[in-house]
All heavy atoms as atom14 arrays in JSON, in Angstrom:
{
  "sequence": "MKSTRKGLRDGDLMKDTYERLNCADCEKVLKKENDPDEVFSVRICPECGSRFKELR",
  "atom14_mask": [
    [1, 1, 1, 1, 1, 1, 1, 1, 0, 0, 0, 0, 0, 0],
    [1, 1, 1, 1, 1, 1, 1, 1, 1, 0, 0, 0, 0, 0],
    [1, 1, 1, 1, 1, 1, 0, 0, 0, 0, 0, 0, 0, 0],
    [1, 1, 1, 1, 1, 1, 1, 0, 0, 0, 0, 0, 0, 0],
    [1, 1, 1, 1, 1, 1, 1, 1, 1, 1, 1, 0, 0, 0],
    [1, 1, 1, 1, 1, 1, 1, 1, 1, 0, 0, 0, 0, 0],
    [1, 1, 1, 1, 0, 0, 0, 0, 0, 0, 0, 0, 0, 0],
    [1, 1, 1, 1, 1, 1, 1, 1, 0, 0, 0, 0, 0, 0],
    [1, 1, 1, 1, 1, 1, 1, 1, 1, 1, 1, 0, 0, 0],
    [1, 1, 1, 1, 1, 1, 1, 1, 0, 0, 0, 0, 0, 0],
    [1, 1, 1, 1, 0, 0, 0, 0, 0, 0, 0, 0, 0, 0],
    [1, 1, 1, 1, 1, 1, 1, 1, 0, 0, 0, 0, 0, 0],
    [1, 1, 1, 1, 1, 1, 1, 1, 0, 0, 0, 0, 0, 0],
    [1, 1, 1, 1, 1, 1, 1, 1, 0, 0, 0, 0, 0, 0],
    [1, 1, 1, 1, 1, 1, 1, 1, 1, 0, 0, 0, 0, 0],
    [1, 1, 1, 1, 1, 1, 1, 1, 0, 0, 0, 0, 0, 0],
    [1, 1, 1, 1, 1, 1, 1, 0, 0, 0, 0, 0, 0, 0],
    [1, 1, 1, 1, 1, 1, 1, 1, 1, 1, 1, 1, 0, 0],
    [1, 1, 1, 1, 1, 1, 1, 1, 1, 0, 0, 0, 0, 0],
    [1, 1, 1, 1, 1, 1, 1, 1, 1, 1, 1, 0, 0, 0],
    [1, 1, 1, 1, 1, 1, 1, 1, 0, 0, 0, 0, 0, 0],
    [1, 1, 1, 1, 1, 1, 1, 1, 0, 0, 0, 0, 0, 0],
    [1, 1, 1, 1, 1, 1, 0, 0, 0, 0, 0, 0, 0, 0],
    [1, 1, 1, 1, 1, 0, 0, 0, 0, 0, 0, 0, 0, 0],
    [1, 1, 1, 1, 1, 1, 1, 1, 0, 0, 0, 0, 0, 0],
    [1, 1, 1, 1, 1, 1, 0, 0, 0, 0, 0, 0, 0, 0],
    [1, 1, 1, 1, 1, 1, 1, 1, 1, 0, 0, 0, 0, 0],
    [1, 1, 1, 1, 1, 1, 1, 1, 1, 0, 0, 0, 0, 0],
    [1, 1, 1, 1, 1, 1, 1, 0, 0, 0, 0, 0, 0, 0],
    [1, 1, 1, 1, 1, 1, 1, 1, 0, 0, 0, 0, 0, 0],
    [1, 1, 1, 1, 1, 1, 1, 1, 1, 0, 0, 0, 0, 0],
    [1, 1, 1, 1, 1, 1, 1, 1, 1, 0, 0, 0, 0, 0],
    [1, 1, 1, 1, 1, 1, 1, 1, 1, 0, 0, 0, 0, 0],
    [1, 1, 1, 1, 1, 1, 1, 1, 0, 0, 0, 0, 0, 0],
    [1, 1, 1, 1, 1, 1, 1, 1, 0, 0, 0, 0, 0, 0],
    [1, 1, 1, 1, 1, 1, 1, 0, 0, 0, 0, 0, 0, 0],
    [1, 1, 1, 1, 1, 1, 1, 1, 0, 0, 0, 0, 0, 0],
    [1, 1, 1, 1, 1, 1, 1, 1, 1, 0, 0, 0, 0, 0],
    [1, 1, 1, 1, 1, 1, 1, 0, 0, 0, 0, 0, 0, 0],
    [1, 1, 1, 1, 1, 1, 1, 1, 1, 1, 1, 0, 0, 0],
    [1, 1, 1, 1, 1, 1, 0, 0, 0, 0, 0, 0, 0, 0],
    [1, 1, 1, 1, 1, 1, 1, 0, 0, 0, 0, 0, 0, 0],
    [1, 1, 1, 1, 1, 1, 1, 1, 1, 1, 1, 0, 0, 0],
    [1, 1, 1, 1, 1, 1, 1, 1, 0, 0, 0, 0, 0, 0],
    [1, 1, 1, 1, 1, 1, 0, 0, 0, 0, 0, 0, 0, 0],
    [1, 1, 1, 1, 1, 1, 1, 0, 0, 0, 0, 0, 0, 0],
    [1, 1, 1, 1, 1, 1, 1, 1, 1, 0, 0, 0, 0, 0],
    [1, 1, 1, 1, 1, 1, 0, 0, 0, 0, 0, 0, 0, 0],
    [1, 1, 1, 1, 0, 0, 0, 0, 0, 0, 0, 0, 0, 0],
    [1, 1, 1, 1, 1, 1, 0, 0, 0, 0, 0, 0, 0, 0],
    [1, 1, 1, 1, 1, 1, 1, 1, 1, 1, 1, 0, 0, 0],
    [1, 1, 1, 1, 1, 1, 1, 1, 1, 1, 1, 0, 0, 0],
    [1, 1, 1, 1, 1, 1, 1, 1, 1, 0, 0, 0, 0, 0],
    [1, 1, 1, 1, 1, 1, 1, 1, 1, 0, 0, 0, 0, 0],
    [1, 1, 1, 1, 1, 1, 1, 1, 0, 0, 0, 0, 0, 0],
    [1, 1, 1, 1, 1, 1, 1, 1, 1, 1, 1, 0, 0, 0]
  ],
  "atom14_positions": [
    [[0.93, -1.17, 0.02], [-0.01, -0.03, -0.04], [0.89, 1.25, 0.06], [1.78, 1.32, 0.86], [-0.94, -0.04, 1.29], [-1.82, 1.05, 1.35], [-3.07, 1.05, 2.67], [-2.54, -0.09, 3.83], [0.0, 0.0, 0.0], [0.0, 0.0, 0.0], [0.0, 0.0, 0.0], [0.0, 0.0, 0.0], [0.0, 0.0, 0.0], [0.0, 0.0, 0.0]],
    [[0.73, 2.04, -0.98], [1.41, 3.34, -1.11], [0.98, 4.46, -0.19], [-0.18, 4.33, 0.27], [1.32, 3.9, -2.52], [2.04, 3.16, -3.58], [1.9, 4.0, -4.85], [2.46, 3.29, -5.98], [2.28, 4.04, -7.25], [0.0, 0.0, 0.0], [0.0, 0.0, 0.0], [0.0, 0.0, 0.0], [0.0, 0.0, 0.0], [0.0, 0.0, 0.0]],
    [[1.71, 5.44, 0.07], [1.32, 6.59, 0.88], [0.63, 7.53, -0.06], [0.86, 7.45, -1.33], [2.49, 7.17, 1.57], [3.3, 7.81, 0.64], [0.0, 0.0, 0.0], [0.0, 0.0, 0.0], [0.0, 0.0, 0.0], [0.0, 0.0, 0.0], [0.0, 0.0, 0.0], [0.0, 0.0, 0.0], [0.0, 0.0, 0.0], [0.0, 0.0, 0.0]],
    [[-0.15, 8.34, 0.37], [-0.93, 9.36, -0.43], [0.2, 10.33, -1.07], [-0.07, 10.71, -2.24], [-1.92, 10.26, 0.41], [-1.24, 10.77, 1.6], [-3.03, 9.35, 0.76], [0.0, 0.0, 0.0], [0.0, 0.0, 0.0], [0.0, 0.0, 0.0], [0.0, 0.0, 0.0], [0.0, 0.0, 0.0], [0.0, 0.0, 0.0], [0.0, 0.0, 0.0]],
    [[1.18, 10.73, -0.36], [2.26, 11.58, -0.96], [2.92, 10.87, -2.25], [3.17, 11.49, -3.31], [3.26, 12.01, 0.03], [2.65, 12.76, 1.15], [3.67, 13.26, 2.08], [4.35, 14.33, 1.56], [5.47, 14.77, 2.15], [5.84, 14.4, 3.3], [6.07, 15.83, 1.62], [0.0, 0.0, 0.0], [0.0, 0.0, 0.0], [0.0, 0.0, 0.0]],
    [[3.22, 9.54, -2.03], [3.81, 8.88, -3.22], [2.78, 8.76, -4.3], [3.19, 8.81, -5.51], [4.29, 7.47, -2.72], [5.13, 6.76, -3.75], [5.95, 5.6, -3.18], [6.72, 5.02, -4.2], [8.05, 4.86, -3.96], [0.0, 0.0, 0.0], [0.0, 0.0, 0.0], [0.0, 0.0, 0.0], [0.0, 0.0, 0.0], [0.0, 0.0, 0.0]],
    [[1.59, 8.48, -3.92], [0.56, 8.39, -5.02], [0.35, 9.64, -5.85], [0.22, 9.7, -7.07], [0.0, 0.0, 0.0], [0.0, 0.0, 0.0], [0.0, 0.0, 0.0], [0.0, 0.0, 0.0], [0.0, 0.0, 0.0], [0.0, 0.0, 0.0], [0.0, 0.0, 0.0], [0.0, 0.0, 0.0], [0.0, 0.0, 0.0], [0.0, 0.0, 0.0]],
    [[0.47, 10.85, -5.09], [0.5, 12.12, -5.79], [1.64, 12.24, -6.74], [1.43, 12.7, -7.89], [0.37, 13.14, -4.75], [-0.95, 13.49, -4.05], [-0.82, 14.38, -2.9], [-1.86, 14.05, -5.09], [0.0, 0.0, 0.0], [0.0, 0.0, 0.0], [0.0, 0.0, 0.0], [0.0, 0.0, 0.0], [0.0, 0.0, 0.0], [0.0, 0.0, 0.0]],
    [[2.87, 11.91, -6.3], [4.06, 12.01, -7.12], [4.01, 11.06, -8.29], [4.4, 11.5, -9.46], [5.29, 11.69, -6.25], [5.7, 12.89, -5.46], [7.14, 12.58, -4.83], [7.24, 11.27, -4.12], [7.12, 11.17, -2.73], [7.11, 12.28, -2.03], [7.25, 9.92, -2.27], [0.0, 0.0, 0.0], [0.0, 0.0, 0.0], [0.0, 0.0, 0.0]],
    [[3.45, 9.9, -8.15], [3.37, 8.91, -9.21], [2.26, 9.15, -10.2], [2.21, 8.52, -11.15], [3.32, 7.44, -8.65], [4.6, 7.02, -7.91], [5.63, 7.74, -8.01], [4.45, 6.06, -7.22], [0.0, 0.0, 0.0], [0.0, 0.0, 0.0], [0.0, 0.0, 0.0], [0.0, 0.0, 0.0], [0.0, 0.0, 0.0], [0.0, 0.0, 0.0]],
    [[1.34, 10.01, -9.85], [0.27, 10.28, -10.73], [-0.9, 9.3, -10.52], [-1.93, 9.41, -11.27], [0.0, 0.0, 0.0], [0.0, 0.0, 0.0], [0.0, 0.0, 0.0], [0.0, 0.0, 0.0], [0.0, 0.0, 0.0], [0.0, 0.0, 0.0], [0.0, 0.0, 0.0], [0.0, 0.0, 0.0], [0.0, 0.0, 0.0], [0.0, 0.0, 0.0]],
    [[-0.99, 8.6, -9.45], [-2.13, 7.82, -9.08], [-3.27, 8.46, -8.41], [-4.35, 8.11, -8.52], [-1.68, 6.66, -8.16], [-0.7, 5.7, -8.84], [-0.64, 5.53, -10.01], [0.07, 5.01, -8.03], [0.0, 0.0, 0.0], [0.0, 0.0, 0.0], [0.0, 0.0, 0.0], [0.0, 0.0, 0.0], [0.0, 0.0, 0.0], [0.0, 0.0, 0.0]],
    [[-2.82, 9.56, -7.79], [-3.8, 10.53, -7.17], [-3.74, 11.94, -7.7], [-2.67, 12.27, -8.26], [-3.58, 10.5, -5.67], [-3.75, 9.29, -4.83], [-3.31, 9.53, -3.35], [-5.14, 8.79, -5.0], [0.0, 0.0, 0.0], [0.0, 0.0, 0.0], [0.0, 0.0, 0.0], [0.0, 0.0, 0.0], [0.0, 0.0, 0.0], [0.0, 0.0, 0.0]],
    [[-4.72, 12.68, -7.64], [-4.74, 14.14, -7.96], [-5.53, 14.8, -6.89], [-6.36, 14.3, -6.34], [-5.12, 14.33, -9.37], [-6.58, 13.86, -9.6], [-6.94, 14.1, -11.35], [-8.65, 13.49, -11.32], [0.0, 0.0, 0.0], [0.0, 0.0, 0.0], [0.0, 0.0, 0.0], [0.0, 0.0, 0.0], [0.0, 0.0, 0.0], [0.0, 0.0, 0.0]],
    [[-5.38, 16.2, -6.92], [-6.17, 17.02, -6.02], [-7.15, 17.87, -6.88], [-6.71, 18.32, -7.98], [-5.23, 17.82, -5.13], [-4.6, 17.22, -4.05], [-3.89, 18.1, -3.1], [-3.25, 17.42, -1.97], [-2.74, 18.2, -0.97], [0.0, 0.0, 0.0], [0.0, 0.0, 0.0], [0.0, 0.0, 0.0], [0.0, 0.0, 0.0], [0.0, 0.0, 0.0]],
    [[-8.24, 18.03, -6.37], [-9.26, 18.9, -7.1], [-9.06, 20.36, -6.61], [-8.15, 20.64, -5.89], [-10.66, 18.4, -6.93], [-11.21, 18.48, -5.57], [-10.47, 18.92, -4.63], [-12.35, 17.98, -5.26], [0.0, 0.0, 0.0], [0.0, 0.0, 0.0], [0.0, 0.0, 0.0], [0.0, 0.0, 0.0], [0.0, 0.0, 0.0], [0.0, 0.0, 0.0]],
    [[-9.95, 21.24, -7.03], [-9.87, 22.61, -6.68], [-10.04, 22.98, -5.23], [-9.59, 23.91, -4.75], [-10.88, 23.53, -7.48], [-12.2, 22.92, -7.25], [-10.53, 23.49, -8.94], [0.0, 0.0, 0.0], [0.0, 0.0, 0.0], [0.0, 0.0, 0.0], [0.0, 0.0, 0.0], [0.0, 0.0, 0.0], [0.0, 0.0, 0.0], [0.0, 0.0, 0.0]],
    [[-10.68, 22.02, -4.51], [-10.89, 22.19, -3.02], [-9.84, 21.37, -2.34], [-10.03, 21.14, -1.08], [-12.3, 21.73, -2.74], [-13.28, 22.61, -3.37], [-14.07, 22.02, -4.38], [-13.56, 23.93, -3.08], [-15.09, 22.75, -5.0], [-14.51, 24.63, -3.64], [-15.23, 24.12, -4.62], [-16.24, 24.84, -5.3], [0.0, 0.0, 0.0], [0.0, 0.0, 0.0]],
    [[-8.83, 20.94, -2.93], [-7.65, 20.23, -2.26], [-8.1, 18.84, -1.7], [-7.42, 18.28, -0.89], [-6.98, 21.01, -1.12], [-6.3, 22.22, -1.7], [-5.03, 22.0, -2.5], [-4.24, 21.18, -2.12], [-4.99, 22.68, -3.58], [0.0, 0.0, 0.0], [0.0, 0.0, 0.0], [0.0, 0.0, 0.0], [0.0, 0.0, 0.0], [0.0, 0.0, 0.0]],
    [[-9.09, 18.24, -2.21], [-9.56, 16.89, -1.96], [-8.65, 15.93, -2.77], [-8.47, 16.17, -3.87], [-11.04, 16.72, -2.09], [-11.86, 17.52, -1.19], [-13.35, 17.23, -1.5], [-13.59, 17.82, -2.76], [-14.82, 18.19, -3.16], [-15.88, 18.15, -2.36], [-15.04, 18.64, -4.46], [0.0, 0.0, 0.0], [0.0, 0.0, 0.0], [0.0, 0.0, 0.0]],
    [[-8.37, 14.77, -2.2], [-7.69, 13.72, -2.98], [-8.67, 12.92, -3.88], [-9.58, 12.46, -3.27], [-6.96, 12.7, -2.04], [-5.77, 13.23, -1.29], [-5.23, 12.31, -0.23], [-4.73, 13.68, -2.29], [0.0, 0.0, 0.0], [0.0, 0.0, 0.0], [0.0, 0.0, 0.0], [0.0, 0.0, 0.0], [0.0, 0.0, 0.0], [0.0, 0.0, 0.0]],
    [[-8.27, 12.85, -5.12], [-9.17, 12.1, -6.03], [-8.24, 10.96, -6.69], [-7.03, 11.17, -6.89], [-9.64, 12.97, -7.14], [-10.56, 14.01, -6.63], [-11.32, 13.79, -5.64], [-10.75, 15.07, -7.34], [0.0, 0.0, 0.0], [0.0, 0.0, 0.0], [0.0, 0.0, 0.0], [0.0, 0.0, 0.0], [0.0, 0.0, 0.0], [0.0, 0.0, 0.0]],
    [[-8.88, 9.93, -7.0], [-8.28, 8.76, -7.71], [-8.05, 9.25, -9.14], [-8.97, 9.77, -9.78], [-9.13, 7.55, -7.65], [-8.49, 6.09, -8.59], [0.0, 0.0, 0.0], [0.0, 0.0, 0.0], [0.0, 0.0, 0.0], [0.0, 0.0, 0.0], [0.0, 0.0, 0.0], [0.0, 0.0, 0.0], [0.0, 0.0, 0.0], [0.0, 0.0, 0.0]],
    [[-6.87, 9.04, -9.71], [-6.7, 9.49, -11.1], [-7.35, 8.62, -12.09], [-7.66, 9.14, -13.22], [-5.07, 9.54, -11.36], [0.0, 0.0, 0.0], [0.0, 0.0, 0.0], [0.0, 0.0, 0.0], [0.0, 0.0, 0.0], [0.0, 0.0, 0.0], [0.0, 0.0, 0.0], [0.0, 0.0, 0.0], [0.0, 0.0, 0.0], [0.0, 0.0, 0.0]],
    [[-7.63, 7.35, -11.83], [-8.28, 6.46, -12.8], [-9.72, 6.72, -12.94], [-10.24, 6.91, -13.99], [-8.06, 4.97, -12.4], [-6.54, 4.6, -12.42], [-5.78, 5.16, -13.28], [-6.2, 3.62, -11.65], [0.0, 0.0, 0.0], [0.0, 0.0, 0.0], [0.0, 0.0, 0.0], [0.0, 0.0, 0.0], [0.0, 0.0, 0.0], [0.0, 0.0, 0.0]],
    [[-10.48, 6.83, -11.68], [-11.87, 7.03, -11.82], [-12.37, 8.4, -11.5], [-13.57, 8.73, -11.6], [-12.57, 6.0, -10.8], [-11.6, 4.97, -9.91], [0.0, 0.0, 0.0], [0.0, 0.0, 0.0], [0.0, 0.0, 0.0], [0.0, 0.0, 0.0], [0.0, 0.0, 0.0], [0.0, 0.0, 0.0], [0.0, 0.0, 0.0], [0.0, 0.0, 0.0]],
    [[-11.47, 9.23, -11.03], [-11.71, 10.65, -10.71], [-12.86, 10.74, -9.55], [-13.68, 11.69, -9.6], [-12.2, 11.43, -12.0], [-11.07, 11.45, -12.9], [-11.43, 12.22, -14.21], [-12.59, 12.82, -14.25], [-10.57, 12.41, -15.06], [0.0, 0.0, 0.0], [0.0, 0.0, 0.0], [0.0, 0.0, 0.0], [0.0, 0.0, 0.0], [0.0, 0.0, 0.0]],
    [[-12.76, 9.84, -8.66], [-13.76, 9.75, -7.46], [-12.93, 10.35, -6.26], [-11.74, 10.01, -6.14], [-14.29, 8.52, -7.17], [-15.2, 7.95, -8.35], [-16.48, 8.55, -8.32], [-17.35, 7.94, -9.41], [-18.6, 8.62, -9.46], [0.0, 0.0, 0.0], [0.0, 0.0, 0.0], [0.0, 0.0, 0.0], [0.0, 0.0, 0.0], [0.0, 0.0, 0.0]],
    [[-13.65, 11.03, -5.36], [-12.98, 11.43, -4.07], [-12.79, 10.29, -3.18], [-13.63, 9.4, -3.03], [-13.96, 12.52, -3.4], [-13.31, 12.89, -2.05], [-14.09, 13.69, -4.26], [0.0, 0.0, 0.0], [0.0, 0.0, 0.0], [0.0, 0.0, 0.0], [0.0, 0.0, 0.0], [0.0, 0.0, 0.0], [0.0, 0.0, 0.0], [0.0, 0.0, 0.0]],
    [[-11.59, 10.14, -2.53], [-11.25, 9.06, -1.69], [-12.01, 9.19, -0.34], [-12.07, 10.31, 0.16], [-9.74, 9.04, -1.47], [-8.86, 8.87, -2.68], [-7.37, 8.87, -2.23], [-9.17, 7.6, -3.49], [0.0, 0.0, 0.0], [0.0, 0.0, 0.0], [0.0, 0.0, 0.0], [0.0, 0.0, 0.0], [0.0, 0.0, 0.0], [0.0, 0.0, 0.0]],
    [[-12.41, 8.13, 0.14], [-13.02, 7.98, 1.46], [-11.91, 7.66, 2.49], [-10.91, 7.15, 2.16], [-14.11, 6.9, 1.5], [-15.12, 7.1, 0.48], [-15.97, 8.24, 0.72], [-17.1, 8.45, -0.34], [-17.77, 9.71, -0.36], [0.0, 0.0, 0.0], [0.0, 0.0, 0.0], [0.0, 0.0, 0.0], [0.0, 0.0, 0.0], [0.0, 0.0, 0.0]],
    [[-12.17, 7.98, 3.8], [-11.16, 7.76, 4.8], [-11.61, 6.76, 5.79], [-12.75, 6.84, 6.21], [-10.88, 9.08, 5.49], [-9.84, 9.04, 6.56], [-9.55, 10.35, 7.27], [-8.65, 11.16, 6.58], [-8.2, 12.32, 7.23], [0.0, 0.0, 0.0], [0.0, 0.0, 0.0], [0.0, 0.0, 0.0], [0.0, 0.0, 0.0], [0.0, 0.0, 0.0]],
    [[-10.78, 5.88, 6.21], [-10.98, 4.89, 7.31], [-9.96, 5.22, 8.37], [-8.77, 5.18, 8.15], [-10.79, 3.41, 6.83], [-11.9, 2.77, 6.23], [-11.67, 1.35, 5.92], [-10.57, 0.8, 6.34], [-12.5, 0.68, 5.28], [0.0, 0.0, 0.0], [0.0, 0.0, 0.0], [0.0, 0.0, 0.0], [0.0, 0.0, 0.0], [0.0, 0.0, 0.0]],
    [[-10.47, 5.34, 9.62], [-9.52, 5.67, 10.76], [-9.64, 4.52, 11.64], [-10.64, 4.13, 12.11], [-10.0, 6.86, 11.49], [-9.71, 8.19, 10.8], [-8.65, 8.22, 10.1], [-10.53, 9.21, 11.03], [0.0, 0.0, 0.0], [0.0, 0.0, 0.0], [0.0, 0.0, 0.0], [0.0, 0.0, 0.0], [0.0, 0.0, 0.0], [0.0, 0.0, 0.0]],
    [[-8.47, 3.87, 11.88], [-8.24, 2.88, 12.9], [-7.55, 3.49, 14.12], [-6.46, 3.94, 13.9], [-7.46, 1.68, 12.29], [-7.39, 0.54, 13.22], [-8.04, 0.53, 14.36], [-6.64, -0.38, 12.97], [0.0, 0.0, 0.0], [0.0, 0.0, 0.0], [0.0, 0.0, 0.0], [0.0, 0.0, 0.0], [0.0, 0.0, 0.0], [0.0, 0.0, 0.0]],
    [[-8.23, 3.54, 15.28], [-7.56, 4.21, 16.38], [-6.31, 3.69, 16.91], [-5.5, 4.29, 17.62], [-8.72, 4.16, 17.5], [-9.66, 3.16, 17.11], [-9.54, 2.96, 15.59], [0.0, 0.0, 0.0], [0.0, 0.0, 0.0], [0.0, 0.0, 0.0], [0.0, 0.0, 0.0], [0.0, 0.0, 0.0], [0.0, 0.0, 0.0], [0.0, 0.0, 0.0]],
    [[-6.07, 2.33, 16.55], [-4.81, 1.7, 17.02], [-3.62, 1.96, 16.06], [-2.49, 1.55, 16.38], [-5.06, 0.23, 17.15], [-6.02, -0.09, 18.17], [-6.24, 0.72, 19.19], [-6.72, -1.17, 18.07], [0.0, 0.0, 0.0], [0.0, 0.0, 0.0], [0.0, 0.0, 0.0], [0.0, 0.0, 0.0], [0.0, 0.0, 0.0], [0.0, 0.0, 0.0]],
    [[-3.87, 2.5, 14.84], [-2.75, 2.73, 13.89], [-2.32, 4.19, 13.97], [-3.13, 5.07, 14.26], [-3.29, 2.42, 12.54], [-3.48, 0.91, 12.3], [-2.31, 0.03, 12.46], [-1.21, 0.53, 12.0], [-2.42, -1.2, 12.69], [0.0, 0.0, 0.0], [0.0, 0.0, 0.0], [0.0, 0.0, 0.0], [0.0, 0.0, 0.0], [0.0, 0.0, 0.0]],
    [[-1.18, 4.44, 13.36], [-0.61, 5.8, 13.33], [-1.11, 6.51, 12.08], [-1.13, 7.72, 11.88], [0.81, 5.8, 13.3], [1.57, 7.15, 13.16], [1.4, 5.08, 14.55], [0.0, 0.0, 0.0], [0.0, 0.0, 0.0], [0.0, 0.0, 0.0], [0.0, 0.0, 0.0], [0.0, 0.0, 0.0], [0.0, 0.0, 0.0], [0.0, 0.0, 0.0]],
    [[-1.66, 5.7, 11.17], [-2.15, 6.31, 9.85], [-3.57, 6.01, 9.54], [-4.14, 5.1, 10.12], [-1.2, 5.66, 8.66], [-1.21, 4.19, 8.57], [-2.19, 3.62, 7.83], [-0.27, 3.51, 9.21], [-2.27, 2.25, 7.78], [-0.26, 2.05, 9.19], [-1.18, 1.41, 8.32], [0.0, 0.0, 0.0], [0.0, 0.0, 0.0], [0.0, 0.0, 0.0]],
    [[-4.13, 6.76, 8.66], [-5.45, 6.55, 8.1], [-5.41, 5.93, 6.74], [-4.34, 5.94, 6.13], [-6.21, 7.84, 8.01], [-6.29, 8.55, 9.11], [0.0, 0.0, 0.0], [0.0, 0.0, 0.0], [0.0, 0.0, 0.0], [0.0, 0.0, 0.0], [0.0, 0.0, 0.0], [0.0, 0.0, 0.0], [0.0, 0.0, 0.0], [0.0, 0.0, 0.0]],
    [[-6.46, 5.15, 6.35], [-6.37, 4.6, 4.99], [-7.39, 5.23, 4.17], [-8.48, 5.5, 4.59], [-6.83, 2.97, 5.15], [-6.77, 2.41, 3.75], [-5.8, 2.29, 6.1], [0.0, 0.0, 0.0], [0.0, 0.0, 0.0], [0.0, 0.0, 0.0], [0.0, 0.0, 0.0], [0.0, 0.0, 0.0], [0.0, 0.0, 0.0], [0.0, 0.0, 0.0]],
    [[-6.98, 5.74, 3.02], [-7.78, 6.39, 2.02], [-8.15, 5.39, 1.01], [-7.22, 4.77, 0.38], [-7.0, 7.61, 1.43], [-6.51, 8.63, 2.43], [-7.63, 9.22, 3.14], [-8.6, 10.02, 2.33], [-8.63, 11.42, 2.34], [-7.78, 12.09, 2.99], [-9.57, 11.93, 1.59], [0.0, 0.0, 0.0], [0.0, 0.0, 0.0], [0.0, 0.0, 0.0]],
    [[-9.41, 5.26, 0.63], [-9.9, 4.21, -0.23], [-10.75, 4.87, -1.33], [-11.66, 5.65, -0.99], [-10.73, 3.13, 0.52], [-9.91, 2.53, 1.6], [-11.28, 2.06, -0.4], [-10.73, 1.73, 2.57], [0.0, 0.0, 0.0], [0.0, 0.0, 0.0], [0.0, 0.0, 0.0], [0.0, 0.0, 0.0], [0.0, 0.0, 0.0], [0.0, 0.0, 0.0]],
    [[-10.5, 4.37, -2.62], [-11.34, 4.86, -3.65], [-12.57, 3.97, -3.69], [-12.52, 2.76, -3.71], [-10.55, 4.76, -5.03], [-11.63, 5.03, -6.45], [0.0, 0.0, 0.0], [0.0, 0.0, 0.0], [0.0, 0.0, 0.0], [0.0, 0.0, 0.0], [0.0, 0.0, 0.0], [0.0, 0.0, 0.0], [0.0, 0.0, 0.0], [0.0, 0.0, 0.0]],
    [[-13.74, 4.65, -3.68], [-15.0, 3.82, -3.62], [-15.38, 3.09, -5.01], [-16.03, 2.09, -4.99], [-16.08, 4.88, -3.36], [-15.51, 6.14, -3.8], [-14.03, 5.98, -3.63], [0.0, 0.0, 0.0], [0.0, 0.0, 0.0], [0.0, 0.0, 0.0], [0.0, 0.0, 0.0], [0.0, 0.0, 0.0], [0.0, 0.0, 0.0], [0.0, 0.0, 0.0]],
    [[-14.75, 3.55, -6.03], [-15.04, 2.85, -7.31], [-14.21, 1.7, -7.66], [-14.59, 0.63, -7.93], [-14.86, 4.03, -8.44], [-15.27, 3.64, -9.85], [-16.74, 3.67, -9.99], [-17.4, 4.43, -9.21], [-17.33, 2.99, -10.96], [0.0, 0.0, 0.0], [0.0, 0.0, 0.0], [0.0, 0.0, 0.0], [0.0, 0.0, 0.0], [0.0, 0.0, 0.0]],
    [[-12.77, 1.91, -7.54], [-11.93, 0.81, -7.91], [-11.25, 0.13, -6.71], [-10.64, -0.99, -6.92], [-10.78, 1.32, -8.93], [-9.69, 2.5, -8.14], [0.0, 0.0, 0.0], [0.0, 0.0, 0.0], [0.0, 0.0, 0.0], [0.0, 0.0, 0.0], [0.0, 0.0, 0.0], [0.0, 0.0, 0.0], [0.0, 0.0, 0.0], [0.0, 0.0, 0.0]],
    [[-11.34, 0.7, -5.57], [-10.86, -0.02, -4.32], [-9.39, 0.21, -4.07], [-8.77, -0.47, -3.34], [0.0, 0.0, 0.0], [0.0, 0.0, 0.0], [0.0, 0.0, 0.0], [0.0, 0.0, 0.0], [0.0, 0.0, 0.0], [0.0, 0.0, 0.0], [0.0, 0.0, 0.0], [0.0, 0.0, 0.0], [0.0, 0.0, 0.0], [0.0, 0.0, 0.0]],
    [[-8.71, 1.08, -4.75], [-7.36, 1.41, -4.52], [-7.22, 2.0, -3.14], [-8.03, 2.7, -2.63], [-6.92, 2.53, -5.5], [-6.85, 2.04, -6.79], [0.0, 0.0, 0.0], [0.0, 0.0, 0.0], [0.0, 0.0, 0.0], [0.0, 0.0, 0.0], [0.0, 0.0, 0.0], [0.0, 0.0, 0.0], [0.0, 0.0, 0.0], [0.0, 0.0, 0.0]],
    [[-6.07, 1.6, -2.46], [-5.86, 2.01, -1.0], [-4.58, 2.7, -0.9], [-3.54, 2.34, -1.46], [-5.94, 0.77, -0.18], [-7.25, -0.01, -0.22], [-7.12, -1.41, 0.42], [-7.02, -1.3, 1.89], [-8.03, -1.26, 2.77], [-9.31, -1.31, 2.32], [-7.91, -1.15, 4.05], [0.0, 0.0, 0.0], [0.0, 0.0, 0.0], [0.0, 0.0, 0.0]],
    [[-4.64, 3.79, -0.03], [-3.46, 4.61, 0.16], [-3.42, 4.91, 1.66], [-4.48, 5.17, 2.21], [-3.47, 5.87, -0.66], [-3.57, 5.7, -2.11], [-4.64, 5.68, -2.79], [-2.28, 5.6, -2.81], [-4.77, 5.44, -4.2], [-2.32, 5.35, -4.24], [-3.49, 5.31, -4.86], [0.0, 0.0, 0.0], [0.0, 0.0, 0.0], [0.0, 0.0, 0.0]],
    [[-2.19, 4.83, 2.22], [-2.13, 5.27, 3.69], [-1.65, 6.71, 3.81], [-0.99, 7.27, 2.99], [-1.25, 4.31, 4.41], [0.26, 4.3, 4.07], [0.94, 3.28, 4.95], [2.39, 3.16, 4.53], [3.03, 2.2, 5.25], [0.0, 0.0, 0.0], [0.0, 0.0, 0.0], [0.0, 0.0, 0.0], [0.0, 0.0, 0.0], [0.0, 0.0, 0.0]],
    [[-2.27, 7.3, 4.85], [-1.92, 8.78, 5.09], [-1.61, 8.9, 6.51], [-2.39, 8.54, 7.43], [-3.21, 9.55, 4.72], [-3.07, 11.08, 4.96], [-4.52, 11.7, 4.62], [-5.55, 11.43, 5.17], [-4.31, 12.51, 3.71], [0.0, 0.0, 0.0], [0.0, 0.0, 0.0], [0.0, 0.0, 0.0], [0.0, 0.0, 0.0], [0.0, 0.0, 0.0]],
    [[-0.44, 9.5, 6.88], [-0.12, 9.78, 8.26], [-1.0, 10.85, 8.81], [-1.29, 11.85, 8.15], [1.36, 10.13, 8.32], [2.43, 9.13, 8.05], [3.76, 9.65, 8.04], [2.27, 7.98, 9.05], [0.0, 0.0, 0.0], [0.0, 0.0, 0.0], [0.0, 0.0, 0.0], [0.0, 0.0, 0.0], [0.0, 0.0, 0.0], [0.0, 0.0, 0.0]],
    [[-1.39, 10.67, 10.09], [-2.23, 11.69, 10.66], [-1.4, 12.72, 11.4], [-0.31, 12.64, 11.73], [-3.15, 10.99, 11.75], [-4.18, 10.2, 11.1], [-5.12, 9.72, 12.14], [-5.12, 8.23, 12.11], [-5.67, 7.49, 13.05], [-6.08, 8.0, 14.11], [-5.7, 6.13, 12.9], [0.0, 0.0, 0.0], [0.0, 0.0, 0.0], [0.0, 0.0, 0.0]]
  ]
}
């Protein structure tokens, strides 16, 4: 699982005009899953299921 920063650099993610993270393939806004026991959140594309981790 890549980080969101690496996904932005590789072109897998993009930001819209409101600075929200979007999947570059389906152009859908990523949803966030917070696990209180982890240091990072998981960002998931609702369309294709791509997963990226994001440090909180």
